[in-house]
C-alpha positions as CSV (number, residue, x, y, z in Angstrom):
1,X,200.2,18.1,-21.2
2,X,201.9,17.8,-24.6
3,X,204.6,15.2,-25.3
4,X,207.3,15.4,-27.9
5,X,207.6,12.2,-29.8
6,X,210.8,11.1,-31.4
7,X,210.9,10.2,-35.1
8,X,211.2,6.5,-34.4
9,X,208.2,6.6,-32.0
10,X,206.1,8.3,-34.6
11,X,207.1,5.7,-37.2
12,X,206.1,2.9,-34.7
13,X,202.7,4.5,-34.3
14,X,202.2,4.8,-38.0
15,X,203.2,1.2,-38.6
16,X,200.9,0.0,-35.9
17,X,198.0,2.1,-37.3
18,X,198.6,0.8,-40.8
19,X,198.7,-2.8,-39.5
20,X,195.2,-2.4,-37.9
21,X,193.6,-0.4,-40.6
22,X,192.7,-3.6,-42.3
23,X,190.5,-2.0,-45.0
24,X,193.1,0.7,-45.7
25,X,190.5,3.4,-45.3
26,X,192.7,5.7,-43.3
27,X,190.7,5.2,-40.2
28,X,190.3,2.5,-37.6
29,X,186.7,1.5,-36.9
30,X,185.2,-0.5,-34.0
31,X,186.0,-3.9,-35.5
32,X,189.6,-2.9,-36.1
33,X,189.9,-1.5,-32.6
34,X,188.6,-4.8,-31.3
35,X,191.4,-6.5,-33.1
36,X,194.0,-4.3,-31.5
37,X,192.8,-5.3,-28.1
38,X,192.5,-9.0,-29.0
39,X,196.1,-8.9,-30.0
40,X,196.9,-7.5,-26.6
41,X,195.0,-10.4,-25.0
42,X,191.9,-8.4,-24.1
43,X,188.5,-9.4,-25.4
44,X,186.2,-6.4,-25.1
45,X,182.5,-6.4,-25.7
46,X,180.7,-4.0,-28.1
47,X,179.9,-1.5,-25.3
48,X,183.5,-1.3,-24.2
49,X,184.7,-0.8,-27.8
50,X,182.1,2.0,-28.2
51,X,183.3,3.6,-25.0
52,X,186.9,3.6,-26.2
53,X,185.8,5.1,-29.5
54,X,183.9,7.8,-27.7
55,X,187.0,8.7,-25.7
56,X,189.4,8.9,-28.6
57,X,187.2,10.0,-31.5
58,X,187.9,13.7,-31.2
59,X,186.3,14.7,-34.5
60,X,183.2,12.6,-34.1
61,X,183.7,10.6,-37.3
62,X,182.9,7.2,-35.6
63,X,186.4,6.0,-36.2
64,X,189.9,6.7,-35.2
65,X,192.2,8.6,-37.6
66,X,196.0,8.5,-37.4
67,X,196.2,11.8,-35.5
68,X,193.7,10.4,-32.9
69,X,195.6,7.1,-32.7
70,X,198.9,8.8,-31.9
């Protein structure tokens, strides 16, 4: 199912992505994903982080790009 996002929603995703892309590489890696979840009050172990990456890393880069994040 495809969802249509409103402009403000897209901007919120972009802002959040940029916040967690600490090294400004244009991708969010495992350590940066861990930070996202820590800020949500969830402390995930390395296996859980790797499982999340495997689920959302569509292009197989080992990290999450903006398009995968949204």
